C-alpha positions in Angstrom: 26.3 63.1 -10.3 26.4 66.3 -8.2 28.2 67.6 -5.2 26.0 69.2 -2.5 27.8 71.8 -0.3 26.3 73.0 2.9 27.7 75.8 5.0 26.3 78.0 7.7 29.2 80.5 7.4 28.2 83.7 5.7 31.6 84.2 4.0 31.3 80.7 2.4 27.7 81.4 1.3 28.7 84.7 -0.3 31.5 83.0 -2.1 29.2 80.2 -3.4 26.6 82.9 -4.5 29.4 84.5 -6.7 30.5 81.2 -8.2 28.7 80.7 -11.6 29.2 76.9 -11.6 27.4 76.6 -8.2 23.6 76.7 -8.0 21.9 77.7 -4.7 18.8 75.9 -3.7 16.6 75.2 -0.6 16.8 72.0 1.4 14.4 70.9 4.2 15.5 69.5 7.5 13.3 67.1 9.5 13.3 65.7 13.0 15.5 62.6 13.2 12.8 60.3 14.6 9.7 60.0 12.3 6.3 59.1 13.8 6.3 55.6 12.3 2.9 54.0 11.7 3.6 50.5 10.6 0.1 49.9 9.3 0.2 53.1 7.2 3.6 52.2 5.8 2.3 48.7 4.8 -0.6 50.3 3.0 1.8 52.6 1.1 3.8 49.6 0.0 0.6 47.8 -1.1 -0.4 50.9 -3.2 2.4 50.1 -5.7 0.9 49.7 -9.2 0.5 46.0 -10.2 2.8 46.2 -13.2 5.7 47.1 -10.8 7.5 45.2 -8.0 9.9 46.2 -5.2 13.2 44.3 -5.2 16.1 44.6 -2.7 19.3 46.0 -4.2 21.6 43.1 -5.1 24.9 43.1 -7.0 23.3 43.0 -10.4 20.9 45.9 -9.6 23.8 47.8 -8.0 25.7 47.7 -11.3 22.6 48.8 -13.2 22.3 52.0 -11.0 25.3 53.5 -12.7 23.8 53.1 -16.1 21.6 56.2 -16.0 22.3 59.7 -14.6 19.1 59.8 -12.5 20.1 56.6 -10.5 23.9 56.9 -10.1 23.6 58.7 -6.7 21.7 55.6 -5.3 25.1 53.9 -5.1 26.2 56.4 -2.4 30.0 56.6 -2.1 30.6 53.0 -2.8 32.0 51.7 -6.1 31.2 48.0 -5.6 28.2 46.1 -4.1 30.5 44.3 -1.7 31.7 47.7 -0.3 28.1 48.9 -0.1 27.1 45.8 1.8 30.2 45.7 4.1 29.4 49.3 5.1 25.9 48.4 6.1 24.3 49.7 2.9 20.9 48.5 1.7 18.1 49.6 -0.4 15.3 48.8 -2.8 14.2 49.5 -6.4 11.0 49.4 -8.3 11.2 47.2 -11.4 8.7 47.7 -14.1 8.9 46.2 -17.6 12.4 44.8 -16.6 13.7 48.3 -16.0 14.7 50.1 -12.8 12.1 52.8 -12.5 13.0 54.2 -9.0 15.2 53.4 -6.1 16.0 54.2 -2.5 19.2 53.4 -0.6 21.6 54.3 2.1 23.4 57.4 0.9 25.5 57.4 4.1 25.8 54.9 6.9 26.4 56.0 10.5 26.5 54.1 13.8 22.8 53.3 14.2 21.5 55.6 11.5 21.4 56.1 7.7 20.8 59.0 5.4 18.3 58.1 2.7 19.0 58.6 -1.0 15.9 58.4 -3.2 15.4 58.9 -6.9 12.9 58.2 -9.7 13.5 58.0 -13.4 12.0 61.2 -15.0 9.4 59.2 -17.1 8.2 57.3 -14.0 7.6 60.2 -11.6 4.3 60.9 -9.9 3.2 57.2 -10.0 3.7 56.5 -6.3 7.0 54.5 -6.7 9.0 56.8 -4.3 6.2 56.6 -1.7 6.1 52.8 -1.7 9.9 52.5 -1.7 10.3 55.0 1.2 7.7 53.0 3.2 9.7 49.8 2.5 12.9 51.4 3.5 11.5 52.7 6.8 10.1 49.3 7.7 13.5 47.6 6.8 15.3 50.3 8.9 13.0 49.5 11.8 13.7 45.8 11.4 17.4 46.4 11.4 17.2 48.8 14.4 18.6 51.7 12.3 17.3 55.3 12.3 16.5 56.5 8.8 17.3 60.2 8.5 15.6 62.3 5.9 16.7 65.7 4.5 14.7 66.8 1.5 16.4 68.0 -1.6 13.2 69.5 -3.1 9.5 70.1 -2.4 8.4 66.7 -3.7 10.8 65.0 -1.2 9.6 67.3 1.6 6.0 66.4 0.9 6.9 62.7 0.8 8.8 62.9 4.1 5.7 64.5 5.8 3.4 61.8 4.4 5.7 59.2 6.0 5.6 60.8 9.5 8.6 63.0 9.5 8.2 66.4 11.2 9.5 69.4 9.3 12.0 71.6 11.3 13.4 74.3 9.0 14.6 75.3 5.5 18.3 75.9 4.8 20.4 77.0 1.8 22.6 74.5 0.0 24.7 74.7 -3.1 25.0 72.2 -5.9 27.9 71.7 -8.3 28.1 69.3 -11.1 31.1 67.0 -10.7 
């Protein structure tokens, strides 16, 4: 699990640059409201490979998310499923061969909005799982009347956001530190 630090202050950025345990990287900001095309999102969900299925995160799946490094951030700040649910958290995973291959969830919950957390197991990347999950999450967010906010951690996430209808605004520097 990583800590991501964001600061617009030049003094802080300079300090982070000098810190050897902190890695600088580029993040991508998007307009809060995506241009949602429900038909397009439904097609993205249908494009999921046949050997895989999307399931809602339940208590059993929530526990499984902490089993591997790639998926532990999908739990957000919550230690238990009941806390996750009570805070308004929700999400989905792709299950293939009885394993969690990818997931999407509410990294943070605000009044009327969520920040999306998405991850795919390294050996399951580039198979369309994240795209189908993101489409499912957007439709569920619309159903709940919640605005799904997207900030991209890397180029792949940036490209996915644009495919989903998010409008790119700007790049910014962020810093990552292992916990």
